[in-house]
N, CA, C and O atoms as CSV, one atom per row, in Angstrom:
chain,resi,resn,atom,element,x,y,z
A,1,MET,N,N,100.166,98.450,183.935
A,1,MET,CA,C,100.573,97.082,183.686
A,1,MET,C,C,99.389,96.312,183.110
A,1,MET,O,O,98.272,96.397,183.619
A,2,ASN,N,N,99.644,95.574,182.064
A,2,ASN,CA,C,98.634,94.730,181.460
A,2,ASN,C,C,98.549,93.434,182.264
A,2,ASN,O,O,99.526,92.694,182.382
A,3,LEU,N,N,97.377,93.177,182.808
A,3,LEU,CA,C,97.183,92.006,183.668
A,3,LEU,C,C,97.546,90.716,182.958
A,3,LEU,O,O,98.190,89.843,183.541
A,4,TYR,N,N,97.135,90.588,181.697
A,4,TYR,CA,C,97.368,89.339,180.978
A,4,TYR,C,C,98.836,89.144,180.605
A,4,TYR,O,O,99.306,88.010,180.512
A,5,LYS,N,N,99.558,90.235,180.394
A,5,LYS,CA,C,100.992,90.121,180.122
A,5,LYS,C,C,101.773,89.838,181.394
A,5,LYS,O,O,102.876,89.294,181.343
A,6,ALA,N,N,101.205,90.204,182.531
A,6,ALA,CA,C,101.880,89.993,183.820
A,6,ALA,C,C,101.913,88.526,184.202
A,6,ALA,O,O,102.803,88.093,184.935
A,7,ILE,N,N,100.948,87.756,183.710
A,7,ILE,CA,C,100.864,86.336,184.074
A,7,ILE,C,C,101.730,85.535,183.105
A,7,ILE,O,O,101.289,85.123,182.032
A,8,THR,N,N,102.956,85.336,183.515
A,8,THR,CA,C,103.943,84.635,182.694
A,8,THR,C,C,104.225,83.256,183.286
A,8,THR,O,O,103.904,83.000,184.446
A,9,PRO,N,N,104.822,82.372,182.494
A,9,PRO,CA,C,105.217,81.070,183.050
A,9,PRO,C,C,106.156,81.225,184.254
A,9,PRO,O,O,106.112,80.427,185.190
A,10,LYS,N,N,107.000,82.254,184.221
A,10,LYS,CA,C,107.917,82.487,185.345
A,10,LYS,C,C,107.134,82.837,186.612
A,10,LYS,O,O,107.427,82.313,187.686
A,11,LEU,N,N,106.139,83.722,186.489
A,11,LEU,CA,C,105.325,84.093,187.650
A,11,LEU,C,C,104.573,82.879,188.179
A,11,LEU,O,O,104.503,82.669,189.390
A,12,ILE,N,N,104.008,82.078,187.276
A,12,ILE,CA,C,103.296,80.865,187.683
A,12,ILE,C,C,104.223,79.949,188.485
A,12,ILE,O,O,103.847,79.448,189.545
A,13,ALA,N,N,105.430,79.738,187.974
A,13,ALA,CA,C,106.403,78.872,188.654
A,13,ALA,C,C,106.777,79.441,190.024
A,13,ALA,O,O,106.937,78.683,190.981
A,14,GLN,N,N,106.917,80.753,190.128
A,14,GLN,CA,C,107.259,81.376,191.404
A,14,GLN,C,C,106.128,81.212,192.416
A,14,GLN,O,O,106.376,80.967,193.597
A,15,ILE,N,N,104.898,81.347,191.957
A,15,ILE,CA,C,103.749,81.162,192.857
A,15,ILE,C,C,103.670,79.705,193.304
A,15,ILE,O,O,103.399,79.426,194.472
A,16,GLU,N,N,103.906,78.775,192.375
A,16,GLU,CA,C,103.916,77.350,192.745
A,16,GLU,C,C,104.948,77.089,193.838
A,16,GLU,O,O,104.660,76.413,194.826
A,17,LYS,N,N,106.138,77.626,193.656
A,17,LYS,CA,C,107.223,77.405,194.616
A,17,LYS,C,C,106.902,78.048,195.971
A,17,LYS,O,O,107.131,77.444,197.019
A,18,ALA,N,N,106.371,79.272,195.941
A,18,ALA,CA,C,106.094,79.995,197.185
A,18,ALA,C,C,104.935,79.384,197.972
A,18,ALA,O,O,104.922,79.426,199.202
A,19,THR,N,N,103.966,78.818,197.258
A,19,THR,CA,C,102.755,78.340,197.926
A,19,THR,C,C,102.685,76.831,198.103
A,19,THR,O,O,101.964,76.340,198.972
A,20,GLY,N,N,103.427,76.092,197.286
A,20,GLY,CA,C,103.316,74.636,197.304
A,20,GLY,C,C,102.097,74.142,196.542
A,20,GLY,O,O,101.795,72.949,196.556
A,21,LEU,N,N,101.391,75.059,195.874
A,21,LEU,CA,C,100.228,74.693,195.073
A,21,LEU,C,C,100.670,74.328,193.657
A,21,LEU,O,O,101.759,74.707,193.224
A,22,ILE,N,N,99.835,73.601,192.951
A,22,ILE,CA,C,100.124,73.179,191.582
A,22,ILE,C,C,99.252,73.975,190.624
A,22,ILE,O,O,98.052,74.125,190.855
A,23,PHE,N,N,99.848,74.487,189.548
A,23,PHE,CA,C,99.094,75.223,188.543
A,23,PHE,C,C,98.391,74.247,187.605
A,23,PHE,O,O,98.998,73.298,187.109
A,24,ILE,N,N,97.113,74.491,187.371
A,24,ILE,CA,C,96.305,73.681,186.452
A,24,ILE,C,C,95.893,74.577,185.287
A,24,ILE,O,O,95.323,75.648,185.493
A,25,LYS,N,N,96.180,74.140,184.075
A,25,LYS,CA,C,95.781,74.919,182.901
A,25,LYS,C,C,94.268,74.991,182.829
A,25,LYS,O,O,93.567,74.058,183.222
A,26,ASP,N,N,93.773,76.108,182.321
A,26,ASP,CA,C,92.330,76.362,182.280
A,26,ASP,C,C,91.554,75.414,181.389
A,26,ASP,O,O,90.330,75.345,181.502
A,27,ASN,N,N,92.218,74.682,180.507
A,27,ASN,CA,C,91.472,73.804,179.612
A,27,ASN,C,C,91.101,72.466,180.256
A,27,ASN,O,O,90.588,71.574,179.580
A,28,VAL,N,N,91.356,72.324,181.545
A,28,VAL,CA,C,90.956,71.114,182.269
A,28,VAL,C,C,89.506,71.298,182.707
A,28,VAL,O,O,89.182,72.270,183.388
A,29,ALA,N,N,88.645,70.382,182.325
A,29,ALA,CA,C,87.222,70.498,182.649
A,29,ALA,C,C,86.964,70.147,184.106
A,29,ALA,O,O,87.639,69.298,184.688
A,30,GLU,N,N,85.980,70.814,184.676
A,30,GLU,CA,C,85.551,70.481,186.031
A,30,GLU,C,C,84.636,69.281,185.954
A,30,GLU,O,O,83.737,69.243,185.114
A,31,GLY,N,N,84.847,68.308,186.807
A,31,GLY,CA,C,84.002,67.130,186.814
A,31,GLY,C,C,83.015,67.167,187.953
A,31,GLY,O,O,83.138,67.981,188.868
A,32,ASN,N,N,82.052,66.301,187.900
A,32,ASN,CA,C,81.053,66.223,188.952
A,32,ASN,C,C,81.464,65.280,190.079
A,32,ASN,O,O,80.861,65.293,191.152
A,33,VAL,N,N,82.489,64.461,189.841
A,33,VAL,CA,C,82.887,63.477,190.841
A,33,VAL,C,C,83.983,64.014,191.750
A,33,VAL,O,O,83.884,63.897,192.972
A,34,CYS,N,N,85.015,64.593,191.177
A,34,CYS,CA,C,86.150,65.089,191.952
A,34,CYS,C,C,85.992,66.582,192.212
A,34,CYS,O,O,85.782,67.359,191.281
A,35,TYR,N,N,86.092,66.976,193.460
A,35,TYR,CA,C,85.937,68.370,193.830
A,35,TYR,C,C,87.277,69.092,194.002
A,35,TYR,O,O,87.306,70.222,194.489
A,36,ALA,N,N,88.362,68.469,193.617
A,36,ALA,CA,C,89.688,69.054,193.827
A,36,ALA,C,C,89.839,70.407,193.162
A,36,ALA,O,O,90.523,71.279,193.697
A,37,ASN,N,N,89.211,70.608,191.995
A,37,ASN,CA,C,89.334,71.879,191.280
A,37,ASN,C,C,88.040,72.672,191.280
A,37,ASN,O,O,87.907,73.639,190.529
A,38,ASN,N,N,87.095,72.282,192.101
A,38,ASN,CA,C,85.813,72.957,192.146
A,38,ASN,C,C,85.965,74.334,192.760
A,38,ASN,O,O,86.626,74.488,193.787
A,39,VAL,N,N,85.350,75.349,192.132
A,39,VAL,CA,C,85.479,76.723,192.618
A,39,VAL,C,C,84.829,76.916,193.987
A,39,VAL,O,O,85.169,77.862,194.698
A,40,ALA,N,N,83.907,76.043,194.366
A,40,ALA,CA,C,83.233,76.159,195.657
A,40,ALA,C,C,84.060,75.592,196.816
A,40,ALA,O,O,83.702,75.786,197.978
A,41,LEU,N,N,85.144,74.906,196.517
A,41,LEU,CA,C,85.989,74.317,197.553
A,41,LEU,C,C,86.663,75.422,198.368
A,41,LEU,O,O,87.209,76.370,197.803
A,42,ARG,N,N,86.622,75.298,199.674
A,42,ARG,CA,C,87.255,76.303,200.532
A,42,ARG,C,C,88.759,76.329,200.274
A,42,ARG,O,O,89.372,75.278,200.084
A,43,PRO,N,N,89.360,77.526,200.264
A,43,PRO,CA,C,90.780,77.671,199.924
A,43,PRO,C,C,91.729,76.783,200.714
A,43,PRO,O,O,92.713,76.292,200.162
A,44,GLU,N,N,91.452,76.568,201.999
A,44,GLU,CA,C,92.384,75.780,202.808
A,44,GLU,C,C,92.451,74.314,202.375
A,44,GLU,O,O,93.351,73.585,202.790
A,45,PHE,N,N,91.515,73.888,201.553
A,45,PHE,CA,C,91.521,72.515,201.055
A,45,PHE,C,C,92.007,72.409,199.605
A,45,PHE,O,O,92.095,71.310,199.057
A,46,LYS,N,N,92.316,73.536,198.997
A,46,LYS,CA,C,92.765,73.519,197.604
A,46,LYS,C,C,94.245,73.163,197.524
A,46,LYS,O,O,95.049,73.603,198.346
A,47,SER,N,N,94.588,72.370,196.530
A,47,SER,CA,C,95.989,72.004,196.315
A,47,SER,C,C,96.485,72.518,194.963
A,47,SER,O,O,97.625,72.266,194.574
A,48,SER,N,N,95.617,73.239,194.252
A,48,SER,CA,C,95.992,73.747,192.938
A,48,SER,C,C,95.364,75.119,192.698
A,48,SER,O,O,94.468,75.544,193.427
A,49,PHE,N,N,95.845,75.793,191.674
A,49,PHE,CA,C,95.288,77.090,191.294
A,49,PHE,C,C,95.273,77.202,189.778
A,49,PHE,O,O,95.947,76.451,189.074
A,50,ARG,N,N,94.495,78.153,189.296
A,50,ARG,CA,C,94.328,78.373,187.855
A,50,ARG,C,C,94.653,79.823,187.512
A,50,ARG,O,O,94.891,80.653,188.389
A,51,LYS,N,N,94.655,80.098,186.226
A,51,LYS,CA,C,94.939,81.458,185.752
A,51,LYS,C,C,93.970,82.465,186.378
A,51,LYS,O,O,94.369,83.569,186.748
A,52,PHE,N,N,92.711,82.081,186.492
A,52,PHE,CA,C,91.695,82.933,187.106
A,52,PHE,C,C,92.099,83.325,188.527
A,52,PHE,O,O,91.897,84.467,188.938
A,53,ASP,N,N,92.662,82.386,189.270
A,53,ASP,CA,C,93.103,82.656,190.636
A,53,ASP,C,C,94.271,83.642,190.659
A,53,ASP,O,O,94.351,84.502,191.537
A,54,VAL,N,N,95.175,83.509,189.687
A,54,VAL,CA,C,96.313,84.437,189.602
A,54,VAL,C,C,95.804,85.842,189.263
A,54,VAL,O,O,96.288,86.829,189.817
A,55,GLU,N,N,94.839,85.930,188.365
A,55,GLU,CA,C,94.243,87.227,188.030
A,55,GLU,C,C,93.632,87.861,189.272
A,55,GLU,O,O,93.830,89.048,189.532
A,56,ASN,N,N,92.886,87.066,190.041
A,56,ASN,CA,C,92.290,87.577,191.280
A,56,ASN,C,C,93.359,87.985,192.283
A,56,ASN,O,O,93.210,88.992,192.976
A,57,TYR,N,N,94.430,87.214,192.365
A,57,TYR,CA,C,95.531,87.540,193.273
A,57,TYR,C,C,96.148,88.889,192.900
A,57,TYR,O,O,96.362,89.735,193.768
A,58,ILE,N,N,96.431,89.089,191.626
A,58,ILE,CA,C,97.037,90.344,191.172
A,58,ILE,C,C,96.096,91.523,191.427
A,58,ILE,O,O,96.529,92.579,191.889
A,59,MET,N,N,94.817,91.342,191.127
A,59,MET,CA,C,93.852,92.421,191.370
A,59,MET,C,C,93.716,92.699,192.869
A,59,MET,O,O,93.559,93.850,193.275
A,60,GLY,N,N,93.776,91.656,193.682
A,60,GLY,CA,C,93.750,91.844,195.130
A,60,GLY,C,C,94.956,92.627,195.618
A,60,GLY,O,O,94.839,93.480,196.499
A,61,LEU,N,N,96.130,92.331,195.035
A,61,LEU,CA,C,97.337,93.094,195.381
A,61,LEU,C,C,97.167,94.567,195.038
A,61,LEU,O,O,97.536,95.442,195.821
A,62,TYR,N,N,96.608,94.833,193.868
A,62,TYR,CA,C,96.391,96.218,193.445
A,62,TYR,C,C,95.510,96.950,194.452
A,62,TYR,O,O,95.784,98.097,194.805
A,63,LYS,N,N,94.454,96.286,194.912
A,63,LYS,CA,C,93.543,96.916,195.870
A,63,LYS,C,C,94.208,97.113,197.232
A,63,LYS,O,O,94.017,98.143,197.878
A,64,LEU,N,N,94.986,96.126,197.664
A,64,LEU,CA,C,95.622,96.195,198.979
A,64,LEU,C,C,96.789,97.170,199.024
A,64,LEU,O,O,96.929,97.944,199.971
A,65,GLN,N,N,97.629,97.125,197.986
A,65,GLN,CA,C,98.874,97.882,198.006
A,65,GLN,C,C,98.808,99.170,197.214
A,65,GLN,O,O,99.689,100.020,197.339
A,66,ASN,N,N,97.765,99.330,196.390
A,66,ASN,CA,C,97.625,100.504,195.536
A,66,ASN,C,C,98.882,100.719,194.694
A,66,ASN,O,O,99.347,101.847,194.527
A,67,THR,N,N,99.415,99.637,194.175
A,67,THR,CA,C,100.600,99.674,193.331
A,67,THR,C,C,100.486,98.587,192.278
A,67,THR,O,O,99.699,97.652,192.421
A,68,GLN,N,N,101.267,98.712,191.230
A,68,GLN,CA,C,101.241,97.700,190.179
A,68,GLN,C,C,102.370,96.687,190.333
A,68,GLN,O,O,102.587,95.859,189.448
A,69,LYS,N,N,103.079,96.748,191.439
A,69,LYS,CA,C,104.155,95.795,191.692
A,69,LYS,C,C,103.562,94.477,192.180
A,69,LYS,O,O,102.747,94.451,193.102
A,70,ILE,N,N,103.980,93.392,191.551
A,70,ILE,CA,C,103.497,92.071,191.945
A,70,ILE,C,C,104.488,91.468,192.933
A,70,ILE,O,O,105.649,91.223,192.605
A,71,THR,N,N,104.005,91.236,194.141
A,71,THR,CA,C,104.828,90.570,195.146
A,71,THR,C,C,104.317,89.144,195.313
A,71,THR,O,O,103.120,88.885,195.184
A,72,LEU,N,N,105.215,88.243,195.595
A,72,LEU,CA,C,104.837,86.843,195.749
A,72,LEU,C,C,104.223,86.601,197.124
A,72,LEU,O,O,104.616,87.230,198.107
A,73,PRO,N,N,103.263,85.691,197.186
A,73,PRO,CA,C,102.695,85.347,198.493
A,73,PRO,C,C,103.714,84.547,199.295
A,73,PRO,O,O,104.559,83.853,198.730
A,74,LYS,N,N,103.624,84.653,200.620
A,74,LYS,CA,C,104.563,83.891,201.451
A,74,LYS,C,C,104.153,82.433,201.585
A,74,LYS,O,O,104.982,81.573,201.881
A,75,ASP,N,N,102.857,82.155,201.364
A,75,ASP,CA,C,102.350,80.782,201.447
A,75,ASP,C,C,100.983,80.700,200.779
A,75,ASP,O,O,100.465,81.700,200.283
A,76,ALA,N,N,100.403,79.502,200.768
A,76,ALA,CA,C,99.112,79.291,200.106
A,76,ALA,C,C,97.994,80.084,200.783
A,76,ALA,O,O,97.120,80.619,200.103
A,77,THR,N,N,98.013,80.164,202.091
A,77,THR,CA,C,96.980,80.906,202.814
A,77,THR,C,C,96.965,82.371,202.387
A,77,THR,O,O,95.902,82.942,202.142
A,78,THR,N,N,98.142,82.972,202.299
A,78,THR,CA,C,98.247,84.364,201.872
A,78,THR,C,C,97.759,84.530,200.440
A,78,THR,O,O,97.061,85.494,200.125
A,79,PHE,N,N,98.127,83.588,199.571
A,79,PHE,CA,C,97.680,83.642,198.175
A,79,PHE,C,C,96.157,83.685,198.109
A,79,PHE,O,O,95.590,84.533,197.420
A,80,TRP,N,N,95.491,82.775,198.821
A,80,TRP,CA,C,94.029,82.709,198.758
A,80,TRP,C,C,93.383,83.914,199.428
A,80,TRP,O,O,92.350,84.394,198.962
A,81,GLU,N,N,93.969,84.409,200.509
A,81,GLU,CA,C,93.413,85.595,201.178
A,81,GLU,C,C,93.444,86.808,200.247
A,81,GLU,O,O,92.467,87.552,200.160
A,82,ILE,N,N,94.560,87.004,199.558
A,82,ILE,CA,C,94.679,88.144,198.647
A,82,ILE,C,C,93.808,87.955,197.412
A,82,ILE,O,O,93.188,88.907,196.938
A,83,ALA,N,N,93.757,86.745,196.892
A,83,ALA,CA,C,92.897,86.477,195.734
A,83,ALA,C,C,91.433,86.721,196.085
A,83,ALA,O,O,90.676,87.230,195.259
A,84,ARG,N,N,91.039,86.368,197.275
A,84,ARG,CA,C,89.671,86.580,197.734
A,84,ARG,C,C,89.382,88.067,197.984
A,84,ARG,O,O,88.244,88.513,197.834
A,85,PHE,N,N,90.416,88.833,198.365
A,85,PHE,CA,C,90.263,90.264,198.646
A,85,PHE,C,C,89.846,91.043,197.405
A,85,PHE,O,O,89.212,92.093,197.515
A,86,LYS,N,N,90.191,90.542,196.242
A,86,LYS,CA,C,89.830,91.203,194.980
A,86,LYS,C,C,88.338,91.461,194.908
A,86,LYS,O,O,87.913,92.480,194.362
A,87,ASN,N,N,87.543,90.564,195.446
A,87,ASN,CA,C,86.090,90.674,195.357
A,87,ASN,C,C,85.458,91.429,196.517
A,87,ASN,O,O,84.242,91.614,196.540
A,88,SER,N,N,86.257,91.865,197.473
A,88,SER,CA,C,85.657,92.565,198.630
A,88,SER,C,C,85.658,94.056,198.442
A,88,SER,O,O,85.193,94.789,199.314
């Protein structure tokens, strides 16, 4: 499965619905005043996600499940836990 082809508007919408998080397009610049989209913000305080986060989530699924099937997270906590697992 091609990772970049897997990230479709439909998948983004499904993740938004399952997690209650809002998708932010990558062309939004990070500011120094608002930390809402800062990568250093702890996951439990995040209210949005980006394409990079979806890529990490999919790669985390691959590592956890050893399959190319993309399953939706049950909530935001699960999404961030799996996305973080990609790097472990």
